[in-house]
N, C-alpha and C positions, 0 to 999 in steps of 0.2 A: 473586477476581477471575476471574483471569483461568484458563480450565477447558480440560484436555486433551481431543482431539475425542474426539464422542460411539459410542457402539457402532454406531448406524448409520452411521456414517460411513465411510468405504474408504481408509483410513489405507494406501499402497504406498508401493515404489519404481516409477518406471517409467526404462526408459534409449531415450535422446532424442538421435540424431545425436555416437552412443558418452557422452554422458554421461547419467549418474541424477540421476534432480530427484527429491526424497520429494517426496509428492504428497495432497491430503488430499479427496478427494470425496464433497460431501455431496448425493444425489440426492434430485432434485425430486423433487413430488407432479405434478406436469405438466407437457404438453409443454412446449417453450418454449428459448429461448436460455438458457446457463448462465452466470452469472455470476462470472469469473477477479478472485480478488483479488493483488492486486500490494502484496507490503509496504512498511515503509519500511525503511533501512538498518541493518541487525544483527540484525532481527527474522523468530523462525522462526514458523510459521504458527499457534504456538498463540495469539500475543500478541491476534487477530483473532478465537476464538473467541466470546465475547459477544457481536459485533457477528451474526455467522453465528448464533447462538444466535436473534437477532433477525429474521434476517430469512423475510421470507413462505417457509413449509415448500413451496408449492410452486417456489421458483424452484431449480435446480442449483446449486449453490456450489462454484468448484474454487480449493485454495489450492495454495500450491507454495511450498519454500523456496530461494531463490536459492543458485546453487554455491557452496559456499564456507561457506554458511552454513545455521544450523538442524541439519536430518538431511541434507542434500545435500554430496555432498563436494567437491570443491574445482577445478574446472576445467582442461582438464589446458592451457590459455593462456590471458591478460586476456579480458574480452569489451568490449562496446560495447550499447550502449541496441537499436541496430538487430541484434545478432547474437543477445541475449537475446529479441527480440522473435521473431524469425523462429524462437529454441530454441522458444518459448513457441506462437505458431501453428503448429509441427509437433505436438505435444503435445496440443494442443486435437483435432487429426487423430485423431490416434491414439486417443481419447479418445470420436471418434466423432461432435465438433461440425462439422457448417460453418460456421455463427455462432454470435455469442456477445458478449455484453457484458463490460466490462473496467472494474475500478473498481482506482485505484490512491491511497495514501496518501505524502504527503511523499517521500521518492525514490520510490517507489513511485509515484507521481503525474507523475513524469517518464519512465517505461517504460509506463504506460500510454497516454498520447499520443503517444508513439512506436508503439505497438502501430495506435492507432486511426490515423496517419498513414500510415504500412505499409501496412495490410491494411485500407482502407477498406471492401472490399466483404465481407469478414468480421464486421469488429467492426459491432454496431447500436448501441447505444449508450456513453456514456463517463459515469464519476461520479468527479470529482476531488475529494480530501479533503486537503486541511492541507498545500496544494502550490503549485507557481507554474512559471515558466516554463526554470526552471538558470540560468545562468551570468548571461542577462539578466536580473534582476528585483530586486526592494525586497529586500537583505539582512536576517540579523541582526543583532544587536550585535557582534562584534567577542569580547566574554568568551564569549558563547553560541557562536560557531560555533568557537571555539575545544577546548569540551566535546566538540564531533559527532567532531571530527580521530580519537577512538580509540575501542574500544567498553568503556570498562569499566565505562559504567555497565551493561552488561550478566555484567557480570562481579564485580562487587563491590555487592553488595544494598546496605551503607549507605552506598557513593558514590553509588550511584540515588538513595534517599531523602535526600540532601544535597546533590543537586541536580537535582530533581524541580521545586523550584517553578519557577529560574531556565529552565531548559529546557524546560518542557511547560506549563505556567503555568494556568490556569484552575481546575478542582479540587484539582489537586494543590499549588496554594499553600499551599490548608489544609488536606489531607490528604497530605502528602509522603511518608510511610511507602505510601499507596497505591500507590506504584512498587517499592517490594518486591515486593508481590501482581503488578504488572500484566507486570512486565518478569523474572520471576526464579520464579514457583509455575509448573512445568510446561513452560514455556519452554526448548530447547535450544541452547548457545551453538555458536554457529559459530567458524569460527577467525579471528586476528586479519587473517591475510593473503585473506581472504574476505572481511574488513570494508573489506580496501585495495583489493581489487579494484569494491567497488563506490564506494566514493569514484572511482575513476578510469573505472570506466564512464559517472561522468556529466560527468566535467570536459573543461567547454569545451560539453558539450553546451544548447541554449534551443533553446525552442520558438518563443520570442517575433515572428519575420520570417514563421513559416508559421502559425499559429495560424487563420487567415482559411482555410486547408486541411482544416481539422478540420471535417468537416460533417454528423457524428452528433450527434445531441442531446443535450445534455451536461448533469448536474447537477454545480455545483460546492458544495461544501461547507467552512465557514471557520467557527474560533472569532474570538471576538472578545479574546480575550487568548491569544496565538499566539505565546510567541518565537522561536520557528523560523524559522516563514515567515508574517509580517506577514501581516496582513489584506487589506491594500493589494495585493498579490501577486493575492487573487481576485481583486478587483475589475477589476486589469488582463487574467482569464482570461475573464472575462465580457463585459469590449470585445470582447477579440480575435474570438475564438471566436463566428462566427455565430449556432451556434442555443441557446445556452447562459443556465441560470438559474443563477441565485444563492442558498443557502441560509446564514444564517449562524448559529449556533448559541452560546452564552453560557457557553464552556468552552474551552480550553488546544487543544494542539499533539493530545494522544490523545482528543480529543472523541466521536471514532467509537468509541471504547473505551467511554469513562466517560457516554457517552451514549446508550448503544448501544438501549435501550429508546425514544428519542423516532429515532434517525438511522436505524436499520433498519426499520422502518415506511417512513419517508421515501422512503428508497431503493429501496426494493418498489415501494410507489406509481409512483416514477418508471418504472421497468425493467417494470410489467406492460403490455402491449398497447393 
């Protein structure tokens, strides 16, 4: 299911503020703000290919590997969501975009919220998928959280299949072997230090007190069976963000990928003027 970037997509390395970023741009067929995708923890940009394929071809889509993950080298120093948001803001300027939309899934949902708060004049619309408000949220069960501390699922295909049902829920409960394809076919594994830096970036971060300051129109997507981010977190986001709407899909944490044919068009419709 996971596929490499298409030949029509532009995969390159871009240096921003002394940091090299592996970036993939799918040019859109029409003018308009691009969609920036912020991935989950430990995942390279290839994981989102099925979703990108399902997004309206008129929309420009930009993906990147977080420093230390996939094909982006380690940063010189640890970072926070705020400094990574600043880096991405400058990346978008380098790519020639004054305004943009942003989608964040899981860990990337925290980053997407930070971008929306930090660059509210440039960020037009926000899409939050399988994510929450950070340190102040309804947590996963301890057994699930314990498996999220290490990147082993990205390094060991057999282990990924063994924990797929417990970690990701939804379709992967009945098809745990699908995790081998999603997490390993064509994906690029980053360093263990890069994974730890991602964990540290979100340590203590929360958007809960400032949700009312997110003024962008916001689409929240959440699965009915998500062990990592329980559904209650999506309802909390919808309550706190003034211009939010919620779509609940019948799947798990990776529903954006496993239900791409359904969710890609839903996101596209939301982003159209």
